[in-house]
C-alpha positions as CSV (number, residue, x, y, z in Angstrom):
1,M,-85.2,211.2,-41.0
2,S,-87.5,208.8,-42.0
3,V,-87.2,206.7,-45.1
4,A,-90.9,207.2,-45.9
5,G,-91.5,209.0,-49.5
6,T,-91.6,208.9,-53.1
7,Y,-88.2,208.5,-55.1
8,E,-87.3,209.0,-58.8
9,C,-84.9,206.4,-59.5
10,I,-82.8,205.2,-62.3
11,V,-81.5,201.7,-62.8
12,K,-78.4,201.4,-65.0
13,S,-79.2,198.1,-67.1
14,P,-77.9,196.7,-70.2
15,L,-81.0,197.9,-72.1
16,G,-80.1,201.5,-71.0
17,D,-81.4,203.7,-68.0
18,Q,-84.6,202.3,-66.3
19,K,-86.6,205.0,-64.8
20,S,-89.1,204.4,-62.2
21,T,-90.8,205.9,-59.2
22,I,-90.7,204.0,-55.9
23,V,-93.0,204.8,-52.9
24,V,-92.0,203.8,-49.4
25,N,-94.5,203.1,-46.8
26,P,-92.7,202.1,-43.6
27,G,-94.9,199.6,-41.5
28,A,-95.8,200.3,-37.8
29,D,-93.3,197.7,-36.5
30,G,-90.3,199.8,-37.9
31,T,-88.9,196.8,-39.6
32,S,-91.1,196.5,-42.8
33,W,-92.4,198.4,-45.6
34,T,-94.9,198.3,-48.6
35,G,-94.8,200.4,-51.6
36,T,-95.1,200.3,-55.4
37,N,-92.4,200.7,-58.3
38,S,-94.0,202.4,-61.3
39,G,-92.4,203.1,-64.7
40,P,-93.1,203.2,-68.4
41,Q,-94.0,199.4,-68.3
42,G,-96.7,199.6,-65.5
43,S,-96.6,199.5,-61.9
44,V,-95.7,196.6,-59.5
45,D,-96.1,196.1,-55.9
46,I,-93.2,195.8,-53.5
47,T,-93.4,192.6,-51.6
48,D,-91.1,191.4,-48.6
49,G,-90.1,195.0,-47.9
50,K,-87.6,195.1,-45.0
51,M,-86.1,198.0,-43.1
52,D,-82.9,198.0,-41.1
53,G,-82.4,201.6,-40.2
54,N,-82.1,203.6,-43.5
55,T,-81.5,200.3,-45.4
56,L,-84.2,198.9,-47.5
57,T,-84.5,195.5,-49.2
58,W,-87.5,194.3,-51.3
59,S,-88.8,192.2,-54.0
60,M,-90.9,192.9,-56.9
61,K,-92.4,190.6,-59.6
62,M,-92.3,192.2,-63.1
63,T,-94.3,190.6,-66.1
64,V,-93.1,193.1,-68.9
65,P,-91.1,192.3,-70.9
66,M,-90.7,189.0,-69.2
67,P,-91.9,187.5,-66.0
68,M,-89.1,188.0,-63.4
69,T,-88.6,188.6,-59.6
70,L,-86.3,191.5,-59.1
71,E,-84.5,191.8,-55.6
72,G,-83.7,195.3,-54.6
73,S,-81.3,196.7,-51.8
74,A,-80.8,200.4,-51.0
75,T,-79.7,203.0,-48.4
76,V,-81.5,206.2,-48.1
77,D,-79.1,209.1,-47.0
78,G,-81.3,212.2,-46.6
79,D,-83.0,212.7,-49.9
80,T,-80.9,210.3,-51.7
81,V,-81.1,206.6,-52.5
82,T,-78.3,204.3,-53.6
83,G,-78.3,200.6,-54.3
84,S,-78.8,197.9,-56.6
85,V,-81.6,195.8,-58.2
86,K,-80.6,192.1,-58.8
87,A,-82.4,190.7,-61.9
88,G,-81.9,186.9,-61.7
89,A,-79.3,185.4,-64.0
90,F,-79.0,188.7,-65.9
91,G,-76.9,190.2,-62.9
92,T,-77.1,193.0,-60.5
93,F,-77.3,196.5,-61.8
94,P,-76.8,200.0,-59.8
95,L,-79.7,202.0,-58.6
96,S,-79.7,205.8,-57.7
97,G,-82.6,208.1,-56.9
98,T,-83.9,211.4,-55.3
99,R,-86.8,211.9,-52.8
100,V,-89.4,214.0,-54.5
101,S,-91.9,213.8,-51.7
């Protein structure tokens, strides 16, 4: 099954559950992907998206509530995604989600 799709996700952070929608668009080379992460505080582009089978890694530059580059890593299993998001010196937080399309 392809990892392409739209996932409704939750990151468990010290500020509470952070809900967002991640769109995954695999590249033609089979090892890269692009997309967006959209939530209540806006939308950011996924950068440096890499795929290894059903494992995804990526970066995203958020600006609200403070400028920071987040680093994500997740595995897609059917319609479920699990992984983590590293928020610099603030630590790493669990991510989970479900494919909605």
